[in-house]
Steps between C-alpha positions, in 0.01 A plus 500: 500500500347251248831317469518473877148354519581250226810388683296447818225292330488124551424259217328165552810318386708658775284361782641212709391147416301449822301819430427387145385161628257674735363709213476209257290301749207727415516415128287235334651234274464689167657809657787292635554367151512852361747612768722200421547634146641835614853387582694199622498624862122540504464159335709329770303675775160428347596132469582475872318218679374729777272674246351172375504275807141575608359434154715188462342343810162522329621384158300214352694170489842672502513626860726211614372532858439130555823305565383198298410718202831682530693171497344414161615826338819512299607826664390761753356795310542864596193679632453684172523178298241340727260784422572466128441124506186543711359734235578240232313235702200732542479599134591159358811617315669167439680294238394137457730228375453127451782334690432126468269304268412132547355255248308309769235646728585507871382667820822687581592660834740788567731604784706819482831595658725801446727318255290201392156406374386144568241339271337159537417348161358151539710283733809724478587832660713739293712783637553799269754773587352849490650760269576857617202640306259259674493253215571130532795314351397230254758262645442340840744475789310222683272216396341316792368148453335270752128477422350221295204722411432874475599735781177652633649758735849599612663769711853639522588601854799502733733346245265212415268415212209295634248350260184293521380307197222302345704187577418558872867571573663779699848585364767753595825629346772743596420828322864597449659173394197311369589204723212264573422515873214256561181349366199363686313274260126435535480708818147604400210302363457741208668778307695746716335826395649743755843550661653762729820543702526690830709532817811588296485178306446274802131424433330389178123487449340288228132484406329250275182405322472220757367766744808487721765755593832363625748702707864389471804584707830498311777319687856421407599138442866475615544149360409601146601866524154596375172653613213286617137619526315369806121518512382695805128555441237360269202733472168383359331804337192313368537625141753519217790734573577758231743732681695540824690797645668541839594830666787583737275461807443128448153536349416281200230601252353220289289567191253221427261423215219641716247226420250303712487766770875506566634856551723616212757634748615310807770626737715270714767534764821356357638398838202288604317441174168610651237700314478854638272679254274437199431781255282546194204298621271768354633443146316288245565130462808424291680830569835323517816698575763434233773740614583709805772725642552637850541879522559517876462280806123548493402582138528304177371500144312206349343442159312216339205365308237757604667780291600702808834586656457587866705648780436292812567615856524239775419764761163570336449133412387596150613690191532879514555580130406328177576543129273332246611379159263691264475223238377239748804276471682294759816663636772238475793683658614828651817699554553796732763738634330458843443876524258638241527307171299192409530306173249226418505235228175351370380178344480612134678697229818559702322789670706685762342776704684768700337638815585774747390355833425852625201514263222261402534510121774356282750726325527316169517158337769328295476193279812287516583393144445126443759278339288476186250749366137428578565283804347563842684402815449550873759692696643221713761694696654846535802661666591866535761740631525881494550526123391167348205266475533139382193308383483124431246368249454141389764521223685826561678714754438874456695794638355848558767763567398828666841669490399708198763341275443224249735207583517397132606849398758514781656171390507620137675821605756300697575286194545815288743646753710184491559539127 
């Protein structure tokens, strides 16, 4: 009788895969990890995306829900890897490496793509291929020249690299070939401090210290087989322009110096060039907006001199969330996954702060290592994807990898395997 009962019993391993998936859904992450160590079949089932997909959507920085953020990533991660990377972002488990060191001090700017990292040092823009571990190759695949003075701001979008410089020039190159496309010299009365590209590369916006924002349409010149920017609108914003950002709905946000009663944020209709909304009039004088990024058609982030980073909503005509820099420092730049992660860079000591936008307090702080010990540098620009954060200081480019593996150790292991 006992032998008959034993033969009729059912072990957990004999259950069908769909039944095991249903059971495993009730386990927490540590329990799933324990189950994965039982046997190879349980490991494969516990690693299934359907068990991790819900948690991966809420993962900090690594959720890859935003198409623009996804396009910057080197690969599409599995749901379980997204959760693992999100935990690394939350806890600050990262490896820092110094990628580039300069002898001269600059105000560098960064732009990130899936296979390339663009860096503006002085009047040149360098293109570094990205390595599989998130690191940056020391050699460059492109070197763009065209400015007589430093590049103040540049963007890489729709196959073009568009840059505005202190020489009051607007220049553009082909991102793939490095071919020089056009240059508009002395199109502004002062340094071009802000640039953006929208409408799938058909419209360029430039802002300057001369208190003007110019909107350009890009047209083809059949005689020269080249592109030709044509000025469409000239917008007088009444104060120095520090940043511009356009969304997909044709709305242009302009960040000003916020002095002499001028609102720090002014919104314009790109089609007509008319002012549709002013925001931030309640902020103190001089609360200039140095950087901004649209999250949706109606919300965007902006940071600046008054130590705050704010989430603005055009429907409410004001900000709905705010995050204050605890050390009372200006916030020079920001980076975001456009879902729940916010990274801010401040004016001193290479200080980088990681925030979860679902809460009011910061998670932790990192100090990007300077090129030389004892130096203090602002964080001039940042770029991020699901597993990496790149920080530009005055003389160095720093890489923070959140994959849980040290790139230097990986490269050493690869060299050992070769021999």
